[in-house]
C-alpha positions as CSV (number, residue, x, y, z in Angstrom):
1,M,13.9,-16.2,-0.4
2,E,14.3,-17.4,-3.9
3,T,17.4,-16.3,-5.8
4,S,18.2,-16.6,-9.5
5,C,21.1,-18.6,-10.9
6,Q,24.3,-16.4,-11.3
7,T,25.1,-17.8,-14.7
8,T,24.6,-15.1,-17.3
9,G,21.4,-15.4,-19.2
10,C,20.0,-18.1,-16.8
11,K,16.5,-17.4,-15.3
12,N,16.2,-20.5,-13.3
13,D,16.0,-20.2,-9.6
14,T,18.6,-21.6,-7.2
15,P,17.3,-24.3,-4.9
16,P,18.0,-23.8,-1.2
17,A,20.6,-26.7,-1.1
18,L,22.6,-24.6,-3.8
19,A,22.0,-21.2,-2.2
20,E,25.8,-20.9,-1.4
21,Q,26.8,-21.6,-5.0
22,R,24.0,-19.4,-6.3
23,L,23.5,-21.9,-9.3
24,C,20.5,-23.7,-10.6
25,V,20.6,-27.5,-10.8
26,L,21.6,-27.6,-14.4
27,H,24.6,-25.2,-14.0
28,F,25.6,-26.7,-10.8
29,T,25.9,-30.2,-12.4
30,L,27.6,-28.7,-15.5
31,T,30.2,-26.9,-13.3
32,L,30.7,-30.0,-11.1
33,E,31.3,-32.3,-14.1
34,S,33.8,-29.8,-15.6
35,S,35.7,-29.7,-12.2
36,C,35.6,-33.6,-12.2
37,S,37.1,-33.8,-15.7
38,V,40.0,-31.4,-14.7
39,M,40.7,-33.6,-11.5
40,R,40.5,-36.8,-13.5
41,R,43.1,-35.7,-15.8
42,E,45.2,-34.6,-13.0
43,T,45.0,-37.9,-11.1
44,A,45.5,-39.9,-14.2
45,L,49.0,-38.8,-14.4
46,G,49.6,-40.5,-11.0
47,N,51.7,-37.8,-9.6
48,A,49.2,-35.8,-7.6
49,P,50.7,-35.1,-3.9
50,Q,48.9,-36.6,-1.0
51,E,47.6,-33.2,0.1
52,R,46.1,-32.8,-3.4
53,Q,44.5,-36.2,-3.2
54,R,42.9,-35.4,0.2
55,E,41.5,-32.1,-1.4
56,I,40.0,-34.1,-4.2
57,M,38.4,-36.6,-1.8
58,K,36.9,-33.7,0.2
59,F,35.6,-32.2,-3.0
60,I,33.9,-35.5,-3.9
61,T,32.4,-36.0,-0.6
62,E,31.1,-32.4,-0.2
63,H,29.6,-32.1,-3.6
64,G,28.2,-35.6,-3.6
65,E,26.4,-34.8,-0.3
66,R,25.1,-31.5,-1.7
67,L,23.9,-33.2,-5.0
68,A,22.0,-35.8,-2.8
69,R,20.4,-33.1,-0.9
70,V,19.2,-31.4,-4.1
71,A,18.0,-34.7,-5.7
72,T,16.1,-35.7,-2.4
73,S,14.9,-32.2,-1.4
74,G,11.4,-32.6,-3.0
75,L,12.0,-30.2,-5.9
76,H,10.0,-30.8,-9.0
77,L,12.8,-32.0,-11.4
78,T,12.2,-32.8,-15.0
79,D,13.2,-36.3,-16.3
80,D,16.2,-34.6,-18.0
81,L,17.4,-33.0,-14.8
82,K,17.0,-36.4,-13.0
83,A,19.2,-38.0,-15.6
84,R,21.8,-35.2,-15.4
85,I,22.0,-35.6,-11.6
86,L,22.5,-39.4,-12.0
87,S,25.1,-38.8,-14.6
88,T,26.9,-36.3,-12.3
89,F,26.8,-38.9,-9.5
90,L,28.4,-41.4,-11.9
91,T,31.1,-38.8,-12.7
92,L,31.9,-38.3,-9.1
93,M,32.1,-42.1,-8.6
94,N,34.4,-42.4,-11.6
95,L,36.6,-39.6,-10.2
96,R,36.8,-41.5,-6.9
97,E,37.6,-44.7,-8.7
98,N,40.3,-43.0,-10.8
99,L,41.9,-41.6,-7.7
100,D,41.9,-45.1,-6.1
101,R,43.6,-46.6,-9.2
102,S,46.1,-43.8,-9.2
103,N,47.0,-44.5,-5.5
104,M,47.3,-48.1,-6.2
105,R,49.8,-47.5,-9.2
106,S,51.8,-45.0,-7.3
107,S,52.0,-47.2,-4.2
108,F,52.9,-50.3,-6.3
109,G,55.6,-48.4,-8.2
110,R,57.1,-47.1,-4.8
111,S,57.3,-50.6,-3.1
112,G,59.4,-52.1,-5.9
113,H,57.2,-55.2,-6.1
114,T,56.6,-56.8,-9.4
115,R,53.9,-59.2,-10.5
């Protein structure tokens, strides 16, 4: 059963892989990129607790897998949507890299080692 995107004014259908979110591909990627921006700012400060870092890693994994299912599900996607999906994957990868850098800085600072 097809459902419509829950975003006000959007008439696009929600693909099966996004049924739980009740969002179309476009609005899912926009929401995901917005969430990633918030988390990147949070991790850039380098003071996110371990538990929060684990939550972010779980977020990256779950949403990356969901995005991959959408991208490879056989849906007819326009070139613009394909580009948006690839851009969103890059955003997830950048968030992961930012988290790794933050971990390296904080562990370096705690160890007391200097270069």
